[in-house]
C-alpha atoms as a printed R data frame, in Angstrom:
    type eleno elety resid chain resno       x       y        z
1   ATOM     1    CA   UNK     A     1 -26.288 126.136 -201.145
2   ATOM     2    CA   UNK     A     2 -25.152 122.589 -202.032
3   ATOM     3    CA   UNK     A     3 -21.517 121.640 -201.735
4   ATOM     4    CA   UNK     A     4 -20.022 121.112 -205.156
5   ATOM     5    CA   UNK     A     5 -16.864 118.964 -205.150
6   ATOM     6    CA   UNK     A     6 -15.784 120.678 -208.367
7   ATOM     7    CA   UNK     A     7 -15.377 123.972 -206.459
8   ATOM     8    CA   UNK     A     8 -12.536 122.514 -204.421
9   ATOM     9    CA   UNK     A     9 -14.344 123.382 -201.158
10  ATOM    10    CA   UNK     A    10 -13.920 120.104 -199.320
11  ATOM    11    CA   UNK     A    11 -13.241 121.660 -195.899
12  ATOM    12    CA   UNK     A    12 -16.690 120.759 -194.627
13  ATOM    13    CA   UNK     A    13 -16.313 117.130 -195.635
14  ATOM    14    CA   UNK     A    14 -12.726 116.972 -194.366
15  ATOM    15    CA   UNK     A    15 -13.855 117.972 -190.877
16  ATOM    16    CA   UNK     A    16 -16.005 114.847 -190.674
17  ATOM    17    CA   UNK     A    17 -13.593 112.522 -192.443
18  ATOM    18    CA   UNK     A    18 -10.403 113.759 -190.777
19  ATOM    19    CA   UNK     A    19 -10.824 113.820 -186.986
20  ATOM    20    CA   UNK     A    20  -7.445 115.545 -186.556
21  ATOM    21    CA   UNK     A    21  -8.606 118.720 -188.271
22  ATOM    22    CA   UNK     A    22  -8.885 121.748 -185.980
23  ATOM    23    CA   UNK     A    23 -12.414 123.021 -185.414
24  ATOM    24    CA   UNK     A    24 -13.223 126.589 -184.527
25  ATOM    25    CA   UNK     A    25 -14.592 127.690 -181.160
26  ATOM    26    CA   UNK     A    26 -18.021 128.247 -182.715
27  ATOM    27    CA   UNK     A    27 -18.201 124.628 -183.820
28  ATOM    28    CA   UNK     A    28 -17.111 123.292 -180.413
29  ATOM    29    CA   UNK     A    29 -18.253 125.869 -177.827
30  ATOM    30    CA   UNK     A    30 -17.514 123.567 -174.867
31  ATOM    31    CA   UNK     A    31 -14.031 122.506 -175.954
32  ATOM    32    CA   UNK     A    32 -12.828 119.092 -176.969
33  ATOM    33    CA   UNK     A    33 -15.283 116.535 -175.539
34  ATOM    34    CA   UNK     A    34 -12.651 113.802 -175.384
35  ATOM    35    CA   UNK     A    35 -10.489 115.887 -173.066
36  ATOM    36    CA   UNK     A    36 -13.171 117.545 -170.943
37  ATOM    37    CA   UNK     A    37 -15.262 114.522 -169.950
38  ATOM    38    CA   UNK     A    38 -13.814 111.536 -168.178
39  ATOM    39    CA   UNK     A    39 -16.054 108.515 -168.444
40  ATOM    40    CA   UNK     A    40 -15.307 105.799 -165.892
41  ATOM    41    CA   UNK     A    41 -14.879 102.250 -167.060
42  ATOM    42    CA   UNK     A    42 -17.849  99.955 -166.727
43  ATOM    43    CA   UNK     A    43 -17.477  97.431 -163.916
44  ATOM    44    CA   UNK     A    44 -16.996  93.879 -164.987
45  ATOM    45    CA   UNK     A    45 -18.815  90.963 -163.459
46  ATOM    46    CA   UNK     A    46 -16.471  88.036 -163.156
47  ATOM    47    CA   UNK     A    47 -18.031  85.995 -160.372
48  ATOM    48    CA   UNK     A    48 -21.330  85.304 -162.170
49  ATOM    49    CA   UNK     A    49 -21.640  81.764 -163.412
50  ATOM    50    CA   UNK     A    50 -24.744  80.704 -165.260
51  ATOM    51    CA   UNK     A    51 -25.482  77.090 -164.455
52  ATOM    52    CA   UNK     A    52 -28.585  77.040 -166.601
53  ATOM    53    CA   UNK     A    53 -32.040  75.849 -165.653
54  ATOM    54    CA   UNK     A    54 -32.197  73.163 -162.991
55  ATOM    55    CA   UNK     A    55 -35.597  71.453 -163.065
56  ATOM    56    CA   UNK     A    56 -34.832  69.253 -160.056
57  ATOM    57    CA   UNK     A    57 -33.980  72.272 -157.902
58  ATOM    58    CA   UNK     A    58 -37.161  74.053 -159.007
59  ATOM    59    CA   UNK     A    59 -39.357  71.045 -158.247
60  ATOM    60    CA   UNK     A    60 -37.781  70.618 -154.810
61  ATOM    61    CA   UNK     A    61 -38.275  74.325 -154.081
62  ATOM    62    CA   UNK     A    62 -41.909  74.196 -155.199
63  ATOM    63    CA   UNK     A    63 -42.571  71.075 -153.119
64  ATOM    64    CA   UNK     A    64 -41.729  73.108 -149.997
65  ATOM    65    CA   UNK     A    65 -44.490  75.632 -150.798
66  ATOM    66    CA   UNK     A    66 -48.029  75.097 -149.561
67  ATOM    67    CA   UNK     A    67 -50.129  73.756 -152.446
68  ATOM    68    CA   UNK     A    68 -53.041  76.103 -151.699
69  ATOM    69    CA   UNK     A    69 -50.714  79.095 -151.763
70  ATOM    70    CA   UNK     A    70 -49.090  77.968 -155.013
71  ATOM    71    CA   UNK     A    71 -52.502  77.387 -156.603
72  ATOM    72    CA   UNK     A    72 -53.802  80.795 -155.485
73  ATOM    73    CA   UNK     A    73 -50.654  82.498 -156.777
74  ATOM    74    CA   UNK     A    74 -50.736  80.766 -160.173
75  ATOM    75    CA   UNK     A    75 -54.439  81.463 -160.708
76  ATOM    76    CA   UNK     A    76 -54.000  85.090 -159.632
77  ATOM    77    CA   UNK     A    77 -51.081  85.667 -162.001
78  ATOM    78    CA   UNK     A    78 -52.803  84.055 -164.977
79  ATOM    79    CA   UNK     A    79 -56.120  85.829 -164.438
80  ATOM    80    CA   UNK     A    80 -54.441  89.185 -163.858
81  ATOM    81    CA   UNK     A    81 -52.401  88.875 -167.049
82  ATOM    82    CA   UNK     A    82 -55.451  87.797 -169.034
83  ATOM    83    CA   UNK     A    83 -57.590  90.581 -167.568
84  ATOM    84    CA   UNK     A    84 -55.079  93.323 -168.277
85  ATOM    85    CA   UNK     A    85 -54.527  92.022 -171.811
86  ATOM    86    CA   UNK     A    86 -58.238  91.834 -172.600
87  ATOM    87    CA   UNK     A    87 -59.070  95.251 -171.159
88  ATOM    88    CA   UNK     A    88 -56.140  96.889 -172.967
89  ATOM    89    CA   UNK     A    89 -56.964  95.222 -176.265
90  ATOM    90    CA   UNK     A    90 -60.613  96.183 -175.935
91  ATOM    91    CA   UNK     A    91 -59.742  99.832 -175.298
92  ATOM    92    CA   UNK     A    92 -57.395  99.874 -178.293
93  ATOM    93    CA   UNK     A    93 -60.038  98.354 -180.579
94  ATOM    94    CA   UNK     A    94 -62.589 100.932 -179.494
95  ATOM    95    CA   UNK     A    95 -60.283 103.941 -179.766
96  ATOM    96    CA   UNK     A    96 -58.380 103.170 -182.964
97  ATOM    97    CA   UNK     A    97 -60.743 101.021 -184.991
98  ATOM    98    CA   UNK     A    98 -64.125 102.018 -183.638
99  ATOM    99    CA   UNK     A    99 -65.126  98.396 -183.067
100 ATOM   100    CA   UNK     A   100 -67.389  98.999 -180.098
101 ATOM   101    CA   UNK     A   101 -68.979  95.560 -180.030
102 ATOM   102    CA   UNK     A   102 -65.759  93.523 -180.045
103 ATOM   103    CA   UNK     A   103 -63.876  96.009 -177.882
104 ATOM   104    CA   UNK     A   104 -66.710  96.203 -175.384
105 ATOM   105    CA   UNK     A   105 -66.872  92.428 -175.164
106 ATOM   106    CA   UNK     A   106 -63.130  92.219 -174.526
107 ATOM   107    CA   UNK     A   107 -63.344  94.881 -171.824
108 ATOM   108    CA   UNK     A   108 -66.213  92.981 -170.199
109 ATOM   109    CA   UNK     A   109 -64.319  89.673 -170.315
110 ATOM   110    CA   UNK     A   110 -61.197  91.345 -168.893
111 ATOM   111    CA   UNK     A   111 -63.197  92.923 -166.094
112 ATOM   112    CA   UNK     A   112 -64.675  89.519 -165.210
113 ATOM   113    CA   UNK     A   113 -61.165  88.016 -165.136
114 ATOM   114    CA   UNK     A   114 -59.940  90.793 -162.841
115 ATOM   115    CA   UNK     A   115 -62.942  90.317 -160.545
116 ATOM   116    CA   UNK     A   116 -62.142  86.598 -160.352
117 ATOM   117    CA   UNK     A   117 -58.654  87.497 -159.112
118 ATOM   118    CA   UNK     A   118 -60.213  89.274 -156.182
119 ATOM   119    CA   UNK     A   119 -62.501  86.309 -155.571
120 ATOM   120    CA   UNK     A   120 -59.581  83.856 -155.500
121 ATOM   121    CA   UNK     A   121 -57.615  86.126 -153.166
122 ATOM   122    CA   UNK     A   122 -60.521  86.478 -150.730
123 ATOM   123    CA   UNK     A   123 -61.167  82.727 -150.899
124 ATOM   124    CA   UNK     A   124 -57.556  81.964 -149.980
125 ATOM   125    CA   UNK     A   125 -57.198  84.619 -147.271
126 ATOM   126    CA   UNK     A   126 -59.826  83.227 -144.814
127 ATOM   127    CA   UNK     A   127 -58.504  79.665 -145.142
128 ATOM   128    CA   UNK     A   128 -55.020  80.896 -144.263
129 ATOM   129    CA   UNK     A   129 -56.224  82.764 -141.185
130 ATOM   130    CA   UNK     A   130 -58.133  79.660 -140.052
131 ATOM   131    CA   UNK     A   131 -54.921  77.598 -140.256
132 ATOM   132    CA   UNK     A   132 -52.980  80.088 -138.161
133 ATOM   133    CA   UNK     A   133 -55.717  80.187 -135.506
134 ATOM   134    CA   UNK     A   134 -55.610  76.367 -135.200
135 ATOM   135    CA   UNK     A   135 -51.825  76.382 -134.765
136 ATOM   136    CA   UNK     A   136 -51.896  79.056 -132.061
137 ATOM   137    CA   UNK     A   137 -54.334  77.114 -129.872
């Protein structure tokens, strides 16, 4: 039954417009929410100062890192991201569009990229253990 403003029955609308109107127990079975729940204030962060991006600090920090380790990390991150993207996109193309040839090719390319991540990791791991053996002797 639609509310007709000509009937003079504006009580329903007044409850939403006028927050001071009293509501019955059936409309608020748990009582007044503003009085029953105490929400703590959010903590403020005052000691954080954003200095922005410092390229000199980044380059000095990266110069302290072993170049082989940095290379292995960068290649691993890029290949992992590319592999996950290609495999996911290939699965979506197969499932939602039925493009088996393109989707299958993307899955294959993503799988190759993910296999190369393992190859780079294994190639770096033995060279690192060789360096530690030389230092211990």
